[in-house]
C-alpha positions in Angstrom: 122.6 9.4 29.6 120.3 6.4 30.4 121.5 2.9 30.4 119.2 2.1 27.2 120.7 5.3 25.2 124.5 4.6 26.3 124.0 1.0 24.8 122.7 2.8 21.6 125.2 5.2 21.2 128.0 2.0 22.0 126.2 0.1 19.2 126.4 2.9 16.6 130.2 3.6 17.6 131.0 0.1 17.1 128.6 -1.0 14.0 129.1 2.1 12.3 131.4 0.9 9.3 129.0 -2.1 8.9 125.9 -0.3 8.8 127.4 2.6 6.4 128.8 -0.5 4.2 124.8 -2.0 4.3 123.3 1.4 3.2 125.9 1.8 0.3 125.2 -2.0 -0.7 121.4 -1.5 -0.9 121.0 2.1 -2.6 122.8 2.0 -6.0 123.9 5.4 -6.4 124.7 6.0 -2.4 127.8 8.0 -1.6 129.4 8.0 1.6 127.7 10.9 2.6 124.4 9.4 1.9 124.9 6.5 4.0 126.1 8.8 6.4 123.0 11.1 6.4 120.7 7.8 6.7 122.4 6.5 9.8 122.6 9.7 11.5 119.0 9.9 11.0 118.4 6.4 12.3 120.6 7.1 15.2 118.6 10.5 16.0 115.4 8.8 15.9 116.1 5.9 18.2 118.1 7.9 20.5 115.4 10.5 20.9 112.6 7.5 21.4 114.7 5.7 23.8 112.8 4.5 26.6 113.6 2.9 29.8 110.5 0.9 30.1 110.4 -0.7 26.9 114.1 -1.8 26.1 114.7 -3.0 22.8 115.1 -6.9 23.0 117.3 -7.1 19.8 119.3 -3.8 19.3 120.9 -4.8 16.1 117.9 -6.2 14.6 115.9 -3.0 15.6 118.5 -0.7 14.0 118.9 -2.5 10.6 115.2 -2.7 10.3 115.0 0.9 10.8 118.0 1.7 8.3 116.0 -0.9 5.8 113.1 1.3 6.5 115.0 4.6 6.1 116.3 3.4 2.7 112.9 2.1 1.4 111.6 5.7 2.4 114.2 7.3 0.5 113.8 5.0 -2.8 110.0 6.0 -2.7 110.6 9.4 -2.7 113.1 9.2 -5.5 110.6 7.4 -7.6 108.1 10.1 -7.1 110.6 12.5 -8.2 111.4 11.0 -10.8 107.7 10.2 -12.0 106.9 13.8 -11.5 109.9 14.9 -13.3 109.4 12.4 -16.4 107.8 13.9 -19.8 
């Protein structure tokens, strides 16, 4: 495991509960499981893209921005589903 991947894993371990509350606070009907799925998606994406040649300068800001983007994607997909299903 590279040093940057290790830092990312440590961050997620240390900040998991805060991230979960952050996600649930932004999605009205989010359950613990929904927030867990979003966090795992973000973690997997960041962990796979970890690049030693381009380290992330502010890991916390980067991850919370990724969480926010994932939440927006989820809400957009729900809105599309609702508009398709609406009479």
